[in-house]
Wavefront OBJ file of the C-alpha trace (Angstrom):
o trace
v 9.893 15.635 -35.649
v 9.957 18.103 -32.758
v 11.787 17.086 -29.544
v 9.721 15.215 -26.961
v 8.439 17.461 -24.160
v 9.147 15.561 -20.917
v 7.972 18.242 -18.472
v 4.209 17.686 -18.242
v 4.248 14.246 -16.576
v 5.366 14.139 -12.925
v 6.724 10.603 -12.857
v 6.374 8.324 -9.801
v 9.422 7.439 -7.673
v 11.623 9.435 -10.073
v 14.251 12.115 -9.657
v 12.401 14.182 -12.231
v 14.960 16.989 -12.385
v 17.689 14.482 -13.225
v 15.456 12.669 -15.729
v 14.704 15.867 -17.635
v 18.438 16.406 -18.130
v 18.898 12.890 -19.493
v 15.574 11.335 -20.561
v 15.518 7.555 -20.982
v 12.668 6.692 -23.313
v 11.448 3.266 -24.415
v 9.594 2.960 -27.694
v 8.615 -0.707 -27.910
v 8.998 -4.087 -26.213
v 9.017 -7.753 -27.147
v 9.688 -10.871 -25.110
v 12.322 -10.106 -22.486
v 13.550 -6.923 -24.175
v 12.684 -3.245 -24.168
v 13.874 -1.016 -27.011
v 14.959 2.602 -26.615
v 14.102 5.494 -28.880
v 17.456 4.965 -30.635
v 16.578 1.246 -31.043
v 19.030 -0.201 -28.507
v 17.864 -3.478 -26.980
v 17.668 -3.510 -23.175
v 17.255 -6.853 -21.429
v 14.422 -6.417 -18.926
v 15.647 -8.388 -15.926
v 12.955 -6.843 -13.693
v 9.844 -7.810 -15.703
v 8.953 -4.127 -15.833
v 8.230 -3.525 -12.159
v 7.881 -7.180 -11.092
v 4.759 -7.427 -13.250
v 5.390 -8.490 -16.882
v 5.692 -12.173 -16.002
v 4.499 -13.285 -19.451
v 7.116 -11.208 -21.235
v 6.270 -8.217 -23.393
v 3.969 -8.073 -26.388
v 1.757 -11.141 -26.019
v -0.602 -11.138 -28.983
v -3.200 -13.276 -27.214
v -3.636 -10.700 -24.461
v -3.728 -7.818 -26.956
v -6.448 -9.560 -28.958
v -8.532 -10.229 -25.851
v -8.259 -6.587 -24.767
v -9.155 -5.300 -28.236
v -12.177 -7.578 -28.484
v -13.409 -6.645 -25.014
v -13.023 -2.925 -25.698
v -15.436 -3.207 -28.603
v -17.859 -5.551 -26.851
v -18.124 -3.980 -23.374
v -15.416 -1.489 -22.573
v -16.781 -0.508 -19.164
v -19.652 -1.123 -16.839
v -20.017 0.144 -13.263
v -19.102 -2.314 -10.557
v -21.291 -0.485 -8.039
v -24.590 -2.422 -8.011
v -23.873 -3.928 -11.458
v -21.482 -6.418 -13.015
v -20.226 -7.935 -16.257
v -20.037 -11.587 -17.214
v -16.297 -11.372 -17.953
v -15.585 -10.002 -14.467
v -17.391 -12.869 -12.754
v -15.805 -15.350 -15.164
v -12.333 -14.100 -14.233
v -13.146 -14.169 -10.506
v -14.421 -17.737 -10.743
v -11.443 -18.915 -12.748
v -8.959 -17.351 -10.335
v -10.338 -19.585 -7.577
v -8.763 -22.578 -9.344
v -5.340 -21.131 -8.539
v -5.799 -19.972 -4.946
v -4.855 -21.942 -1.820
v -7.476 -24.432 -0.631
v -10.414 -22.659 0.969
v -9.850 -19.316 -0.749
v -12.996 -18.677 -2.747
v -13.623 -14.921 -2.751
v -11.837 -11.968 -4.376
v -12.338 -8.217 -4.036
v -10.923 -6.596 -7.177
v -8.736 -3.478 -7.102
v -6.545 -1.589 -9.561
v -3.127 -1.976 -7.960
v -1.100 -3.488 -5.154
v -1.432 -0.299 -3.126
v -5.215 -0.492 -3.357
v -5.104 -4.183 -2.506
v -3.224 -3.448 0.721
v -5.656 -0.700 1.753
v -8.557 -3.001 0.922
v -7.111 -5.875 2.957
v -6.576 -3.571 5.933
v -10.203 -2.436 5.770
v -11.517 -5.990 5.398
v -9.400 -7.181 8.327
v -10.615 -4.328 10.501
v -14.266 -4.870 9.579
v -13.919 -8.609 10.176
v -12.649 -8.065 13.709
v -15.385 -5.509 14.341
v -18.015 -7.935 13.032
v -16.701 -10.539 15.504
v -17.253 -8.080 18.347
v -13.530 -7.260 18.776
v -13.805 -3.493 18.464
v -10.446 -2.936 20.172
v -8.503 -4.961 17.583
v -7.310 -1.952 15.599
v -3.514 -2.271 15.569
v -1.354 -3.801 12.835
v 2.070 -5.402 12.705
v 4.362 -5.052 9.712
v 8.093 -5.552 9.234
v 11.252 -3.567 8.627
v 12.202 -3.467 4.941
v 8.640 -4.360 3.923
v 6.919 -2.472 1.117
v 3.121 -2.282 1.020
v 2.336 0.345 -1.565
v 1.826 4.090 -1.378
v -1.711 4.709 -0.144
v -2.088 5.923 3.429
v -2.437 2.473 4.968
v 0.445 1.131 2.917
v 2.618 4.117 3.763
v 1.900 3.590 7.455
v 2.791 -0.085 7.143
v 6.051 0.676 5.341
v 9.233 -0.813 6.666
v 11.285 1.394 4.326
v 12.031 4.583 6.290
v 12.404 6.950 3.322
v 8.952 6.012 2.044
v 7.393 7.015 5.372
v 9.147 10.339 5.833
v 7.196 13.522 5.236
v 3.724 11.981 5.226
v 0.969 11.671 7.835
v 0.795 8.134 9.191
v -1.666 5.802 10.871
v 0.201 5.381 14.133
v -1.171 2.022 15.287
v 1.584 0.014 13.636
v 4.499 -1.958 15.106
v 7.364 -3.382 13.052
v 9.060 -6.760 13.319
v 12.830 -6.770 12.733
v 14.402 -7.020 9.301
v 14.326 -10.546 7.873
v 17.602 -10.122 5.974
v 20.837 -10.961 7.792
v 23.874 -10.875 5.540
v 26.075 -11.518 8.572
v 24.500 -14.945 9.128
v 23.286 -15.860 5.656
v 25.567 -14.367 3.007
v 25.462 -16.164 -0.367
v 22.555 -18.404 0.614
v 21.080 -20.397 -2.228
v 17.337 -20.630 -1.742
v 15.967 -20.529 1.791
v 18.654 -19.844 4.400
v 19.075 -22.031 7.486
v 18.750 -19.380 10.157
v 17.192 -20.568 13.407
v 18.471 -17.428 15.134
v 16.571 -15.257 12.669
v 13.343 -17.158 13.264
v 13.845 -16.910 17.016
v 14.543 -13.170 16.814
v 11.293 -12.656 14.938
v 9.299 -14.753 17.412
v 10.738 -12.878 20.391
v 9.980 -9.521 18.774
v 6.430 -10.693 18.008
v 5.888 -11.731 21.614
v 7.325 -8.420 22.852
v 4.772 -6.546 20.769
v 2.009 -8.745 22.198
v 3.245 -8.118 25.743
v 3.394 -4.364 25.151
v 0.164 -3.866 23.194
v -1.993 -6.812 24.222
v -3.246 -9.416 21.770
v -6.767 -8.043 22.144
v -5.640 -4.802 20.457
v -3.989 -6.330 17.364
v -6.068 -6.822 14.232
v -3.578 -8.331 11.770
v -0.005 -8.721 10.650
v 0.929 -8.044 7.034
v 4.171 -9.328 5.538
v 5.617 -10.106 2.127
v 6.556 -13.822 2.053
v 9.660 -12.712 0.139
v 10.576 -9.041 0.433
v 10.577 -7.307 -2.937
v 11.062 -3.546 -3.246
v 12.873 -3.368 0.088
v 15.885 -5.164 -1.373
v 14.688 -8.756 -1.927
v 14.989 -10.851 1.201
v 14.122 -14.543 1.520
v 12.509 -16.042 4.637
v 14.632 -18.490 6.614
v 13.346 -22.046 6.837
v 10.484 -22.207 9.312
v 9.986 -18.434 9.446
v 6.538 -18.218 7.847
v 5.353 -21.307 9.700
v 6.306 -19.599 12.978
v 4.421 -16.440 12.013
v 1.317 -18.539 11.314
v 1.681 -20.312 14.665
v 1.955 -17.022 16.564
v -1.069 -15.563 14.770
v -3.134 -18.619 15.679
v -1.969 -18.467 19.278
v -2.941 -14.820 19.685
v -6.035 -14.667 17.424
v -4.431 -12.309 14.893
v -5.173 -12.301 11.178
v -2.282 -13.058 8.829
v -2.114 -11.117 5.553
v 0.365 -12.194 2.886
v 1.257 -9.312 0.583
v 1.853 -11.291 -2.619
v 1.877 -8.412 -5.073
v 5.420 -9.470 -6.020
v 5.408 -13.199 -5.222
v 2.035 -13.966 -6.790
v 1.521 -15.624 -10.190
v 4.593 -17.730 -10.685
v 7.407 -15.562 -9.400
v 8.724 -18.192 -6.975
v 7.413 -21.337 -8.641
v 3.763 -21.511 -7.601
v 0.732 -19.333 -8.176
v 1.161 -17.949 -4.662
v 3.938 -18.142 -2.100
v 1.343 -19.466 0.329
v 1.284 -22.642 -1.772
v 5.043 -22.860 -2.307
v 5.671 -22.539 1.457
v 2.540 -24.480 2.448
v 1.537 -21.732 4.886
v -2.031 -20.491 4.622
v -2.710 -16.830 5.482
v -6.153 -15.368 6.088
v -5.952 -12.772 3.321
v -3.746 -12.463 0.227
v -3.111 -9.224 -1.629
v -2.246 -9.471 -5.315
v -1.785 -7.269 -8.388
v 0.995 -6.800 -10.991
v 1.166 -10.161 -12.788
v -2.484 -11.070 -12.136
v -3.106 -10.332 -15.831
v 0.466 -10.263 -17.082
v 1.072 -6.653 -16.093
v -0.771 -5.319 -19.128
v -3.779 -3.432 -17.704
v -3.853 -2.112 -14.111
v -5.504 -4.637 -11.801
v -5.252 -6.211 -8.369
v -7.282 -8.106 -5.839
v -7.642 -9.356 -2.283
v -8.303 -13.083 -1.852
v -9.986 -14.613 1.181
v -12.213 -17.471 2.241
v -15.975 -17.317 2.381
v -16.088 -17.307 6.180
v -14.437 -13.871 6.366
v -16.957 -12.475 3.905
v -19.888 -14.144 5.669
v -18.815 -12.816 9.065
v -18.840 -9.269 7.688
v -22.118 -9.849 5.835
v -23.861 -11.264 8.892
v -23.015 -8.166 10.943
v -24.015 -5.665 8.249
v -27.373 -4.001 7.712
v -29.389 -5.657 4.956
v -30.407 -2.433 3.182
v -26.946 -1.112 2.261
v -23.545 -2.313 1.002
v -21.821 -4.694 3.410
v -18.494 -2.914 2.834
v -18.506 0.760 1.908
v -15.336 0.533 -0.115
v -14.330 0.198 -3.750
v -13.192 2.093 -6.818
v -14.420 3.056 -10.256
v -12.406 0.467 -12.165
v -12.625 -2.513 -9.797
v -13.365 -5.603 -11.873
v -13.070 -3.596 -15.083
v -14.134 -5.810 -18.025
v -11.021 -5.005 -20.070
v -8.669 -5.843 -17.193
v -10.529 -9.092 -16.607
v -10.385 -10.018 -20.297
v -6.624 -9.500 -20.164
v -6.550 -11.689 -17.061
v -8.402 -14.554 -18.712
v -6.018 -14.473 -21.672
v -3.045 -14.320 -19.316
v -4.278 -17.389 -17.411
v -4.524 -19.263 -20.717
v -0.847 -18.513 -21.363
v 0.233 -19.267 -17.792
v -1.453 -22.682 -18.108
v -0.370 -23.589 -21.632
v 3.294 -22.667 -21.103
v 3.562 -23.965 -17.534
v 4.756 -20.583 -16.307
v 3.223 -20.685 -12.823
v 5.609 -23.465 -11.770
v 8.515 -22.837 -14.156
v 10.583 -20.926 -11.582
v 10.734 -23.996 -9.319
v 12.147 -26.172 -12.093
v 15.152 -26.254 -14.419
v 15.150 -22.546 -15.262
v 15.110 -21.645 -11.573
v 18.169 -23.821 -10.986
v 19.936 -22.296 -13.980
v 19.122 -18.823 -12.673
v 20.503 -19.708 -9.238
v 23.774 -21.071 -10.624
v 24.235 -18.119 -12.952
v 23.520 -15.555 -10.265
v 25.945 -17.126 -7.785
v 28.638 -17.275 -10.464
v 29.006 -13.533 -9.805
v 30.558 -14.233 -6.403
v 34.043 -12.802 -6.299
v 33.337 -9.764 -8.471
v 34.416 -6.409 -6.976
v 32.370 -5.164 -4.023
v 29.867 -8.028 -3.805
v 29.156 -9.089 -0.207
v 25.991 -11.133 -0.755
v 23.996 -12.924 -3.431
v 20.585 -14.441 -2.712
v 17.840 -16.037 -4.772
v 14.583 -17.936 -4.702
v 12.521 -18.984 -7.699
v 13.039 -16.270 -10.302
v 13.960 -13.640 -7.757
v 17.498 -12.492 -7.164
v 19.542 -9.814 -5.447
v 23.160 -8.752 -5.177
v 24.390 -6.597 -2.283
v 27.501 -4.455 -2.541
v 29.729 -3.226 0.269
v 28.548 0.224 1.335
v 30.782 3.177 0.483
v 28.958 6.154 2.054
v 31.779 8.570 1.338
v 31.759 7.900 -2.395
v 28.119 6.793 -2.766
v 26.075 8.441 0.028
v 22.755 7.050 -1.278
v 24.191 3.634 -2.149
v 26.148 2.121 -4.995
v 23.021 0.643 -6.600
v 22.124 3.716 -8.678
v 25.522 4.181 -10.388
v 25.613 0.461 -11.221
v 22.027 0.681 -12.463
v 22.989 3.588 -14.732
v 25.954 1.642 -16.103
v 23.706 -1.376 -16.672
v 21.384 0.746 -18.771
v 24.313 1.906 -20.897
v 25.198 -1.762 -21.392
v 21.675 -2.813 -22.369
v 20.352 -4.120 -19.054
v 17.442 -2.987 -16.878
v 17.952 -3.850 -13.198
v 16.407 -2.259 -10.114
v 18.635 -0.453 -7.582
v 17.735 -0.383 -3.870
v 20.438 1.473 -1.908
v 23.455 -0.901 -2.041
v 21.413 -3.698 -3.621
v 20.583 -4.623 -7.179
v 17.352 -6.593 -7.442
v 16.234 -8.877 -10.272
v 12.900 -10.472 -11.210
v 13.069 -11.564 -14.859
v 10.027 -12.451 -16.954
v 9.007 -16.056 -16.345
v 9.633 -16.794 -20.033
v 13.352 -15.961 -19.828
v 15.661 -18.425 -21.582
v 19.047 -19.784 -20.518
v 20.688 -17.747 -23.295
v 19.065 -14.579 -21.977
v 20.243 -15.375 -18.437
v 23.765 -15.751 -19.851
v 23.380 -12.363 -21.531
v 22.299 -10.856 -18.201
v 25.410 -12.220 -16.489
v 27.680 -10.822 -19.211
v 26.139 -7.341 -19.195
v 25.811 -7.176 -15.420
v 29.405 -8.301 -14.826
v 30.682 -5.727 -17.282
v 28.698 -2.995 -15.543
v 29.944 -3.939 -12.071
v 33.567 -3.952 -13.210
v 33.157 -0.553 -14.858
v 31.931 1.046 -11.613
v 33.849 -0.880 -8.941
l 1 2 3 4 5 6 7 8 9 10 11 12 13 14 15 16 17 18 19 20 21 22 23 24 25 26 27 28 29 30 31 32 33 34 35 36 37 38 39 40 41 42 43 44 45 46 47 48 49 50 51 52 53 54 55 56 57 58 59 60 61 62 63 64 65 66 67 68 69 70 71 72 73 74 75 76 77 78 79 80 81 82 83 84 85 86 87 88 89 90 91 92 93 94 95 96 97 98 99 100 101 102 103 104 105 106 107 108 109 110 111 112 113 114 115 116 117 118 119 120 121 122 123 124 125 126 127 128 129 130 131 132 133 134 135 136 137 138 139 140 141 142 143 144 145 146 147 148 149 150 151 152 153 154 155 156 157 158 159 160 161 162 163 164 165 166 167 168 169 170 171 172 173 174 175 176 177 178 179 180 181 182 183 184 185 186 187 188 189 190 191 192 193 194 195 196 197 198 199 200 201 202 203 204 205 206 207 208 209 210 211 212 213 214 215 216 217 218 219 220 221 222 223 224 225 226 227 228 229 230 231 232 233 234 235 236 237 238 239 240 241 242 243 244 245 246 247 248 249 250 251 252 253 254 255 256 257 258 259 260 261 262 263 264 265 266 267 268 269 270 271 272 273 274 275 276 277 278 279 280 281 282 283 284 285 286 287 288 289 290 291 292 293 294 295 296 297 298 299 300 301 302 303 304 305 306 307 308 309 310 311 312 313 314 315 316 317 318 319 320 321 322 323 324 325 326 327 328 329 330 331 332 333 334 335 336 337 338 339 340 341 342 343 344 345 346 347 348 349 350 351 352 353 354 355 356 357 358 359 360 361 362 363 364 365 366 367 368 369 370 371 372 373 374 375 376 377 378 379 380 381 382 383 384 385 386 387 388 389 390 391 392 393 394 395 396 397 398 399 400 401 402 403 404 405 406 407 408 409 410 411 412 413 414 415 416 417 418 419 420 421 422 423 424 425 426 427 428 429 430 431 432 433 434 435 436 437 438 439 440 441
């Protein structure tokens, strides 16, 4: 067999020049493991990219996709629809927070964020608030890679070198290792909540509440290094939004569908936003799909202000509500229900994960460990002289050698295992991760 040509595909978020010198190729996957081209098993402690919550290789989903491909592989969502797409939309409403009864389908989390921004803007315009055009986001937040999401980024490197929508203000970083190192679950951090509230009010004083359309935040930060909200934080955000007539958007692309022990973080924290963005695990991470959830009143407000002879929202994409993606979603929901996966992270396995993760305390270089549900992160002491871009990448590379797939973010290593992970597999993670840390530090 001729060598694999790895030059044609320009990979996303990849140092392609380095990859071409040392390609890392997976050939197959099953359960919580990926397998390399030389048949080494690699424990996937990131569920792919936060998305393969069901684990890899679920036959039920594969069968549903295969059947749908032969029955109705595609139909246009513009002015038409398929029964499976409406069936999936209707079934999803059983899992949303009370009052959420509408979904606008997308293909990804990035598209979901852009869609939510447009819906929020059009909603304010339909209410007669044409000056409500500004948005608030947060440092460390990640909201995808489309232009709206890039503008809303709280990760500086992801904003550099691109044109930006400039009507965005950022709240301060939610993570404080100084105050909350080695927190288990939600940290007690009244100072952090107060800092956020003061920053929020400063933005209001500077910009005027009548200019601000919405705030978008991840309930738990994901790609920015995994940060957990202090107790009372999200409740305070909701209170401030109500006080100043600002829409609240929860970006739940990472936290949605069981990651922290409920279908959505909005339910786990008992804080109801106005819009929820979702993607990734919405159908088990198998076929690209996402969505924006809302209540009927937001849709009706936009509909009532729109002309009757044209689309109420001139927005969408070719594959929105794709029948194959929806068929995968219906099969995924069957598995989520039957195996109790949407709440598993808040039970025994979540506690086992927490104890195992915090058993790493005391290993070389570790200055913080944090967790919630089946999310986890370890932060290492910065060493800019030796590791100018952070120690995460060299540890990540060592992990791969030792059969472990983690996600590096500067001086952090972030984990989000499949929801089906077993105690034995968590033990294996600890063994391989510990060995990798000791080899580097």
